[in-house]
Every structure is written in structure tokens, then in C-alpha cells.
N, C-alpha and C positions, 0 to 999 in steps of 0.2 A: 681640358681634363684629362687628365693623365690614365691607365687603360687602371691602374688599381681603383683609381676614383671612380670610375665607369661601374667598376665591378662592384663596387662599395653600391653606390646607386640604386645596381636591380638588386643589388641580396634586400637592400630596406624596401625597395618596390614591393617585392614577392613580398616582405613580411608584413608589408601594413595590408595587403588582397588575403594571405592567410590570416591575421587580426580579424579584416571582416568576416571573413569563410567560417571560422570560429565563432565569431558573436552572431552569427545567423542561425551557427545552428546548436549554440544555448538557448536561443530565441525560442528556438521549434522545437526541442526538450522542453523548456521550462511551458511553454501550451499547450501543449499535443502532448507528449507521451507520461508528463505527470498529472497532468488533467484523468486520462485516463488509468493512470495509479488512484489517485482518487475516487473513481465513479467506481471500481473494484476495491480498493477497500472499505467503499459504505458500503455494497453490498456484502462481501465478506461481514462485515460486523450486524448487520442486520440476520440472514444466517445464525452467526453464531449466540445473537439474542432468541430467536426462534428456537432451538438447543437448548440453550442455556434453562429456558420456561418448559421445554416438557423433558427436562431432567427431574425439574422442583414437580414435576402434576407426577411424576411416577413414585419419585420418592412419597411425597406425601399421600398417595395412595398403598403404598406399600408399607409404611405406615400405619393408617387409619386401618387397614385390612389385618395389620396385625394386633393393633389394642381390639379392634370387633372382637378377632375369636377371641384375644384373650377374658372377655369381657364375657362373651357369651359361653367357652366354657370354662371360664374359674381362673386366676392367676395362678398357677400350682408353681 
């Protein structure tokens, strides 16, 4: 085996090791980090729903109190 062939064999072997490391890192990201992100997004969605309900409640109370006030004191 020539010196050049030996060098290419080393490069190919290192590339194979790097590919295995990259695949392992991708699996770790998919299994671990994305699961955490999905759980966090679910929590945020629930929090946003609660805030949305509160805003609607405040709006309904505001409109109702305005209408009741207008009925009590006569519409001007």
C-alpha cells in the first residue's frame, strides 16, 4: 500500500467515525431535546389558553357593566 493510499484509508476511517458520532448526536437531540421542547410548548399553550379565558371574562364583565349602567341611568 502506497503512502497516498494509506492516507486515504485513514481519512476514510476518520470520516466513518465522524459519521457515527454525528448520527449519535442527532439521535440524542431527537430523543432528548425535542421532547423537552415539545413539553415546554404544551405548557405555554395551556398558559395562553388561561390568559385568553381571563381576557374574555374581563371583556364580558366590562361590557355587561356598561350595559347595566346605561339601562339604570337611561341611554343618553
